[in-house]
N, C-alpha and C positions, 0 to 999 in steps of 0.2 A: 517685390525685388526681382530684378532682371537676372535670373540665374545664368542664362546663356552668356550674357556679357561678363558676369562675374567669373564664369568658367574660363573664358578667353583671357581675362586679366590674370587669373591664377597661372595659366600656362605661360603667358608672356613675362610676368614679373617674378614668379617663383620657380618655375620648372626650366624654361629655356635659359634663364640667367644662371642656373646651377649646372650648366654644361650638359644638360640632357638633350641629346640630338637624335636619338633613335626614333625613326618615323612612327613605328608601331606604338611606342610608349606615348609619344606626343599626341597621336590620333586618339588613343584611349582616354588620355587625360582631358582632351578637348571635347570629347563626345559623351562620355559617361556622366550622367547627372549625379554628382556627389551628394547633393542635397537629399536624394532618395534614400541614402544610407545613413541619414541623421534623424534623430527624433524631431518631431515637428517643431518643438520649442527652440531647437538649435540650428534649424536649417539656414537661418540668416548668416551663420558662421561657417557654413560648409566650405567656402573658398578662402577663408582666412589662413594666414601663415601660422598655423598652430596645430597642436594635436587636438582633434575634435572629440569632445566627450560624447559618447553614445549611450553610456550607462554609468552608474556610480563607480568610479575608479577605473573605467574602461574607455579607451580612446582609439581613434584611427590615427595612423601616422600622418605627420605633416606631408602635404603634397610634394614638397621638395625631397624629403627623405624617401618616400615611397617610389617616386619616379627614378631617383638615382639607384635605389636598390634593384628595381626591375631591370633597368638598363644594364647594370653590372652583371645581372644573371644571364644576359644575352639569350633570352628565350627564343626557341625555334618553333615553327608551326607544327611540327610532329611531336613535340615534347609534352609530358604530363607533369603537373605541379601540385604542390600541397602548400596551402597557407595555414600557418599555425597561430592560434589565438586570434582568429580573423575578425572577431566581434561581428559587425554587421555585413562584412564581406566585400567592402569596396576594394581592398587590395587584391582579393581573388578575382574580382571583375576586371581590374586593370591587367593582371597577369594573364587571365584567360583570353583577353583580346589578342595576345601575342603567342599563344600556344594552343595545343589541341584540347586539353581539358584540365580542370583544377578541382581539388577537394579543399574546402575551407572548413577548418576544425576550430571549435571553441568549447571550453569547459562549461560554459553557461548555456543550458538548453534554450533559455529565453532568447539569448542573442543568436543562437543558431536558427531559431524560428524567424527572428527578425531578418537575418541574412537571407533566408530562403524567400521571404516575402519581397525584400528589396531587389534581389536578383530577378525574380519573376516580373517585378514591375518594370524593369528596364530590359526585359527580354534577353537576359543572359542565360543561355540554355546549357552551356558546357561547364557549369560549376555545380558540384554536389556539396551539400552541407551535412556535417556530422558533429556530434558533441561527445567529447572525451577530454581527459586531462592533456594539457599542452605538452607536458614532459614526455608523454608516451608516443607522440606522433600519431600516425594512423597506419598500422601495419597491414590492414586489409587491402589497401590500395597500393602498397609498395611493390617495387621500387619506384622512386620519383626522379625525374630528371632535374626538377626545380623545386626548391623549398624556400619559403619566405616567412619570416616572423613579423607579425604586426605588433610592434612594441620593442622592448629590449629584454635582455636576459643577463643574469650574472653567471649562468652556467650554460653549456651547450650539451644537451643530453646525448648519451651514446646512442639512444634509440633513433635520433634524427639521422646521425651519420650512418647507422646500419641501414636505414630505409632509403638512402641515396643510391641511385643506379650508378654503374660505372660511367665516369665522366659527368656525373650529376653535380649540381651546384646548390649550395645552401647560403641564403642571404640572411644574416642575423646581426643586429646591433648589440654588442657586448658591453655591458656597463661594468665599470670599476669605480665604485663610489659615485661621485657626482659626474664623472666623465664617462664618455662612451665612444666607441668606434664601430662603424659598420664593417663587417668582414664578409668575404665571399670564400666559403669552404668548397674545395673541389676534390672529388673522389677519383683516385686512380688505382685500380686494383684494390688492395686492402688498405692502402694508405690514403690519408686525408690531410691536405695542407690548406692554409688560408692566406689571404692577402687582405690588408686593410685598404679601404677605398675612400672613406671620408669620416669626419667626426660628427657624432650626433648622440643625443642622450634623451630619448623619449621615455615615458614611464615604463616600469617593468611590467611584463606580461604576467598573468597569474600563474603561480606555481614554479616560477623560474628564478627564484631567489636562491642565493647560496646559503647552505645551512650554516647557522652561527657556530663558530668554533668554540670549544670548551676552554674556559680560562679559570684559574683559581682566583 
């Protein structure tokens, strides 16, 4: 398979057509080999318009959704980021191309190991991999200017908002039933507000389901 050609087609047919114009995001999506972040058996699907399964029940965001989220974060070269539930780390690699450094967190240590190997294979040196529960974020590296969830959530944990730096932004797709919307949360002082940026409904990231309410 000609992965370079497939990568160009992904950018032209899925990313640019979704109003993604940020030069840094486009360059990252055009140059990072997404197939390196996929299991060998699924590399032929690396540039398809879908959530790419990288482990049972775990996926990478669709290229369209990831590129729109990173663009909406408006990353700057001096900023630091955190990718939550990053799986094999492709989202962290894209974000890291547009900022100073990124931590990618996943609750599955095997996926964190796979992310480290994938990042090393494509010579991305400004991403650190850690393994802990997604709901907790990563306090050791806080505060972060940028935070990105790979997947969706029914809840937005307070820990994430606490770990945002002043002026920091969090990109998260919030699910309500079958529907979902991407939100950008922005921190100003002790207050946090969000704006909706587009509709999307990828699979829920692990541990971010709403607790079932008690009924008689």
